[in-house]
N, C-alpha and C positions, 0 to 999 in steps of 0.2 A: 136713746138720744135720738133726736131729730135728724133727718138726713141733711147732710151738708150739701148746699147748692152753690152754684156759680156766683149768685146774688150774695150769699154769705161771705164767700171769699173776696168778692169785690168791696163788700162793706168794711171788712177787717183792713184790706189793702188801703182803702180810703182814709180809715181812722189812723193808720200809722204812716199816712203820706207816701205810699208806695204806688207807682203808676204800673198796672199790669194790664196785659192785653187779654182778649176773650180766650185765646189759646192758652195763655198761662193759667188763667183762672180754671178753665177746664182740667188742665194738668194737675193743678193743686187740689182741686176737688177730689179727683181721683186718688191722689196720694193721701190726703188727709181721711178720706173715707176708708181707705184700707188700713190705715193705722187705727182708726176708731173701731173697725171691725175686728181687728186682732186684739184690741183691748177689751171688747166685748167677749171675745173667745176666752181670753185669761180670766175675765171675771166669772166665768162659769166654772172655774176649777174649784174642787173642794179644798179648802185650806182650813177646815176645822182643827186638824191636828198639828198645824204649823204655828210655832212659837213666834210672836211679833218680835221683830228687830229692829234696830235703828241704824244698823249698818250691815252691808252685804257679806262682810267677812269678819272673822272673830279677830278682834283686837286684843293684843296682850302686850305686857312687857317683854320684850326680847333681850333686855340688858343682863348682864351678869350682876350677881350680888356685889355690892361695894364693900369688899373686905380688904383690910390692909395686908399687903405682902411685900416682901423684899423685891425691889426692882433692880436697877443698874446700879453699881456702887460708884462712889465719886472717882476712884482710881480708874475704872473702866471708862467712865464718861470723858476724863481727861487725857486718856491713853493716846488719841490720835490728835490732840489739840497742838497747833503749831507753836502756841506759846501759852505759858500758864504761870500763875504766881499765888502763893499761899492757897493752893487747892481750888482755884478759880481760873476760868478762861480770862486770858489777857487780850485785849483788843486795843487798837490804836484810839487815842483820844478824838472825839469829835467837836470839842469845845476848847477854845482857847483860854 
């Protein structure tokens, strides 16, 4: 890839309507150049035996199987209810 220059940085900054100084352009030129240099180093790695992936970590279903089982009994559920009637929680009416 071609070398990144201050003019490239200023052209991009102008395109996105950002005003930058010469010092900032020089700083960004150095930073972007180092990122590109690192990407080029990574590009030299041998990845022939690496399987292509679409995600960085293995995704899998971590939920348990949905199997019916006995949960809490009706009597246990109503055990601490302040008021109950015919096997149900009894609450004050909110409608007149």
